[in-house]
C-alpha positions, 0 to 999 in steps of 0.5 A: 476385178470388181470394186468389192474384190479390190477392197477385200484384197486390199484389206487383206494386204493391209494387215502386213503394214499395220503389223510391220508398224508396230515392230518398231515400238515392240523392237524399241521397247521390249527386245534386247539392244545390241543384237540385231542378227539374233533379234532378226534370227528369232523373228524369221525362223520361228515363223518359217517353221510354223508356216512350213508345218502348215503347208507341209511342203518343201522347195524343189528344183529352182525354188532352192536357191530362189528361197535363199535369194528372197529370203535374204532380200525379204527376210534375212538381211532386211530384218536385221536392218530393220532391227538395227534401225529400230535401235538407232532411230525413234519409232515414228522415224524408222517406220516413215522411212520405210514408207518410201518403198511404194516408189521403189515398188512402182519403178521396179514393177515396170521392167521386171513385171511389164506393170506400167505405172498408172497415173492414179498410183503415181499420184497416190505415191506422191501424196503419200511421200509428201505426207511422209516428208511432213512426218519426218519433220518431227522435231527430233533434234538428233538423228543418227545418220547410220540409222537412216542409211540402215532404213534406206537400205532395208527399204530398198532391198525389201522393195526388190524382193517383193517385186521378185517374189511377184515375178517368181511365185505365180503357180506356187501357193503363197504359204509354201513360198513364204515358208521357204523364204523365212526358213532359209532367211531365218537359217542364214541369220542364226549361223551369221549371229553365232559367228558375229554376235556369239551366244544369244543373250538372256531374255526377259519374260517381256522380251519372249513375249516381244519375240512372240508377237514379231514372229507370229503376228508381224512376220508369219501372219503379215508376210502371208497376207502381203504376199497374197496381196501381191497375187491379186493386186499390182505391185504398185497398189500393194506398195501404197498399201504399205504406207499404213506402215508409218501410220501405225508406227506414229500412232503407236509412238503417240499413244504407247511411247508418249511421242509428241505429235505436231500439227504438221505431222497430223497433216502429213498422216492425212496425206498419207491416208489420202495417197493410200485410197487415191492409189486404189483402182479396180482393175485386173493386174497385169500378169508378170512376163511369161517366164518358166517360173510363171508355170506351176511347179510341183512340190513334195509333201 
């Protein structure tokens, strides 16, 4: 893969973490608190239905159970945890914890995909994580331990789900795979929300606009961009691009929420961006292990 192609796919992939970084601010300021399951359901299901209408295909065979597994890891339980973390933690802190996912993706891609860690990727991840550590030292006096635990769980779950998506998704178009996951994860969330949280609470006009943003932009568009990147770049490179998530979260917290930004956090932001650039490298992506899942699978129109 040439440098130009690598840059092109990296820019496409970057759409996802930038959009995801904005969800912390939108969730914290516009969406109703105390209803993480409903908040996650109304993020996943409308996005999945929208993409399903565009691709007009349904899963067949093994993709029925795969859709539920990936939908739970990448969207269902993950969205609920992210929604809860956004209510428990400051915007910058919740966003930066998620930035540790490149390390998990690099580690998981070796046994699951046969993608050996590249020196540049490891060095880029180390540099980016150093920046994350600096950004975490934000001077926040009260940090909810439950919020930190929830964020870490969401990060680990999504890293595993993204690597599995790259392993299983070869041969099936990105739009279909994304829509199936979102519908499956969203459907499970609706059932869980009704059972645990009861009827959906009243939502203001600003809340409806917030849900529309996180569903269409930060979910439908973002996940299609992210999974497209996983088709053309190795998991470690995509994971490093994900470091743009905390950069977006911190900058939005600074510009829109009036959060303070100390000198050491500025240095941290610089390290994160350096890590992203350092980890990019023009080389062909190592294909996944040859498994039956890697062959094209027919879908019904």
